[in-house]
Biotite code that builds the C-alpha atoms (Angstrom):
import biotite.structure as struc

atoms = struc.array([
    struc.Atom([255.026, 5.864, 79.376], chain_id="A", res_id=1, res_name="MET", atom_name="CA", element="C"),
    struc.Atom([255.750, 9.087, 77.738], chain_id="A", res_id=2, res_name="LYS", atom_name="CA", element="C"),
    struc.Atom([253.731, 12.093, 79.059], chain_id="A", res_id=3, res_name="ARG", atom_name="CA", element="C"),
    struc.Atom([252.388, 12.930, 75.581], chain_id="A", res_id=4, res_name="GLY", atom_name="CA", element="C"),
    struc.Atom([250.436, 9.671, 75.787], chain_id="A", res_id=5, res_name="ASP", atom_name="CA", element="C"),
    struc.Atom([249.499, 10.159, 79.431], chain_id="A", res_id=6, res_name="VAL", atom_name="CA", element="C"),
    struc.Atom([247.887, 13.499, 78.310], chain_id="A", res_id=7, res_name="ILE", atom_name="CA", element="C"),
    struc.Atom([246.243, 11.717, 74.890], chain_id="A", res_id=8, res_name="LYS", atom_name="CA", element="C"),
    struc.Atom([244.723, 8.857, 76.760], chain_id="A", res_id=9, res_name="LYS", atom_name="CA", element="C"),
    struc.Atom([243.013, 10.768, 78.891], chain_id="A", res_id=10, res_name="VAL", atom_name="CA", element="C"),
    struc.Atom([241.338, 13.254, 76.418], chain_id="A", res_id=11, res_name="GLN", atom_name="CA", element="C"),
    struc.Atom([240.833, 10.489, 73.589], chain_id="A", res_id=12, res_name="ARG", atom_name="CA", element="C"),
    struc.Atom([238.545, 8.877, 76.610], chain_id="A", res_id=13, res_name="GLU", atom_name="CA", element="C"),
    struc.Atom([236.529, 11.938, 77.613], chain_id="A", res_id=14, res_name="ALA", atom_name="CA", element="C"),
    struc.Atom([235.909, 12.798, 74.081], chain_id="A", res_id=15, res_name="LYS", atom_name="CA", element="C"),
    struc.Atom([234.688, 9.538, 73.493], chain_id="A", res_id=16, res_name="ARG", atom_name="CA", element="C"),
    struc.Atom([232.724, 9.576, 76.312], chain_id="A", res_id=17, res_name="GLN", atom_name="CA", element="C"),
    struc.Atom([231.336, 13.209, 75.122], chain_id="A", res_id=18, res_name="GLY", atom_name="CA", element="C"),
    struc.Atom([232.971, 15.220, 78.291], chain_id="A", res_id=19, res_name="ARG", atom_name="CA", element="C"),
    struc.Atom([234.585, 18.017, 78.406], chain_id="A", res_id=20, res_name="SER", atom_name="CA", element="C"),
    struc.Atom([238.705, 17.866, 78.860], chain_id="A", res_id=21, res_name="PHE", atom_name="CA", element="C"),
    struc.Atom([240.908, 20.975, 79.079], chain_id="A", res_id=22, res_name="GLU", atom_name="CA", element="C"),
    struc.Atom([244.842, 20.923, 79.459], chain_id="A", res_id=23, res_name="VAL", atom_name="CA", element="C"),
    struc.Atom([245.514, 23.902, 82.130], chain_id="A", res_id=24, res_name="VAL", atom_name="CA", element="C"),
    struc.Atom([249.369, 24.705, 82.445], chain_id="A", res_id=25, res_name="GLU", atom_name="CA", element="C"),
    struc.Atom([250.347, 25.484, 86.013], chain_id="A", res_id=26, res_name="LEU", atom_name="CA", element="C"),
    struc.Atom([253.708, 26.711, 87.425], chain_id="A", res_id=27, res_name="THR", atom_name="CA", element="C"),
    struc.Atom([255.355, 22.981, 87.735], chain_id="A", res_id=28, res_name="ASN", atom_name="CA", element="C"),
    struc.Atom([252.633, 20.796, 86.903], chain_id="A", res_id=29, res_name="HIS", atom_name="CA", element="C"),
    struc.Atom([249.953, 20.656, 84.145], chain_id="A", res_id=30, res_name="THR", atom_name="CA", element="C"),
    struc.Atom([246.166, 19.912, 85.189], chain_id="A", res_id=31, res_name="GLY", atom_name="CA", element="C"),
    struc.Atom([243.797, 18.214, 83.253], chain_id="A", res_id=32, res_name="LEU", atom_name="CA", element="C"),
    struc.Atom([239.993, 19.053, 83.871], chain_id="A", res_id=33, res_name="VAL", atom_name="CA", element="C"),
    struc.Atom([237.837, 16.389, 82.990], chain_id="A", res_id=34, res_name="VAL", atom_name="CA", element="C"),
    struc.Atom([233.884, 17.730, 83.439], chain_id="A", res_id=35, res_name="ASP", atom_name="CA", element="C"),
    struc.Atom([234.922, 19.604, 86.213], chain_id="A", res_id=36, res_name="GLY", atom_name="CA", element="C"),
    struc.Atom([237.444, 16.895, 87.940], chain_id="A", res_id=37, res_name="PHE", atom_name="CA", element="C"),
    struc.Atom([241.666, 18.526, 87.637], chain_id="A", res_id=38, res_name="ARG", atom_name="CA", element="C"),
    struc.Atom([244.155, 16.384, 88.698], chain_id="A", res_id=39, res_name="SER", atom_name="CA", element="C"),
    struc.Atom([247.959, 17.390, 87.884], chain_id="A", res_id=40, res_name="THR", atom_name="CA", element="C"),
    struc.Atom([251.236, 15.706, 86.337], chain_id="A", res_id=41, res_name="LEU", atom_name="CA", element="C"),
    struc.Atom([254.224, 16.451, 86.281], chain_id="A", res_id=42, res_name="GLY", atom_name="CA", element="C"),
    struc.Atom([255.809, 18.076, 83.787], chain_id="A", res_id=43, res_name="ARG", atom_name="CA", element="C"),
    struc.Atom([258.653, 14.916, 82.959], chain_id="A", res_id=44, res_name="HIS", atom_name="CA", element="C"),
    struc.Atom([259.317, 13.376, 79.449], chain_id="A", res_id=45, res_name="GLY", atom_name="CA", element="C"),
    struc.Atom([258.667, 9.755, 80.836], chain_id="A", res_id=46, res_name="GLU", atom_name="CA", element="C"),
    struc.Atom([255.750, 8.806, 83.969], chain_id="A", res_id=47, res_name="ILE", atom_name="CA", element="C"),
    struc.Atom([256.753, 5.804, 85.189], chain_id="A", res_id=48, res_name="PRO", atom_name="CA", element="C"),
    struc.Atom([254.141, 2.745, 84.862], chain_id="A", res_id=49, res_name="GLU", atom_name="CA", element="C"),
    struc.Atom([252.763, 3.201, 88.176], chain_id="A", res_id=50, res_name="GLY", atom_name="CA", element="C"),
    struc.Atom([252.387, 7.029, 88.323], chain_id="A", res_id=51, res_name="THR", atom_name="CA", element="C"),
    struc.Atom([250.412, 6.091, 85.228], chain_id="A", res_id=52, res_name="ALA", atom_name="CA", element="C"),
    struc.Atom([247.926, 3.875, 86.850], chain_id="A", res_id=53, res_name="ARG", atom_name="CA", element="C"),
    struc.Atom([247.544, 5.727, 89.517], chain_id="A", res_id=54, res_name="ALA", atom_name="CA", element="C"),
    struc.Atom([246.930, 8.959, 87.390], chain_id="A", res_id=55, res_name="PHE", atom_name="CA", element="C"),
    struc.Atom([244.653, 7.289, 85.332], chain_id="A", res_id=56, res_name="PHE", atom_name="CA", element="C"),
    struc.Atom([242.480, 5.946, 88.755], chain_id="A", res_id=57, res_name="LYS", atom_name="CA", element="C"),
    struc.Atom([242.163, 9.307, 89.791], chain_id="A", res_id=58, res_name="GLN", atom_name="CA", element="C"),
    struc.Atom([239.688, 9.677, 86.807], chain_id="A", res_id=59, res_name="PHE", atom_name="CA", element="C"),
    struc.Atom([237.562, 6.458, 87.334], chain_id="A", res_id=60, res_name="GLU", atom_name="CA", element="C"),
    struc.Atom([235.230, 9.481, 89.128], chain_id="A", res_id=61, res_name="VAL", atom_name="CA", element="C"),
    struc.Atom([234.381, 11.095, 85.749], chain_id="A", res_id=62, res_name="VAL", atom_name="CA", element="C"),
    struc.Atom([235.400, 8.321, 83.437], chain_id="A", res_id=63, res_name="LEU", atom_name="CA", element="C"),
    struc.Atom([234.317, 4.962, 85.241], chain_id="A", res_id=64, res_name="GLY", atom_name="CA", element="C"),
    struc.Atom([235.941, 2.355, 86.825], chain_id="A", res_id=65, res_name="LYS", atom_name="CA", element="C"),
    struc.Atom([239.167, 0.770, 84.730], chain_id="A", res_id=66, res_name="GLY", atom_name="CA", element="C"),
    struc.Atom([238.249, 2.730, 81.996], chain_id="A", res_id=67, res_name="TRP", atom_name="CA", element="C"),
    struc.Atom([242.220, 3.193, 80.485], chain_id="A", res_id=68, res_name="TRP", atom_name="CA", element="C"),
    struc.Atom([242.113, -1.055, 80.137], chain_id="A", res_id=69, res_name="ARG", atom_name="CA", element="C"),
])
């Protein structure tokens, strides 16, 4: 999955639920913040499917269980 698609998927769901969303550029990673919950994503062009799923699962805390399916 492309890195941009991963970010857009989180952004769309946060917007759909009316939650705040912010992208924070760090030194070697990009941080995504949804309602105060932050997780980082490496700066790779292509993100393996398993890694993308694990990244999405981290946001279950604020977006709800299985939100990405």
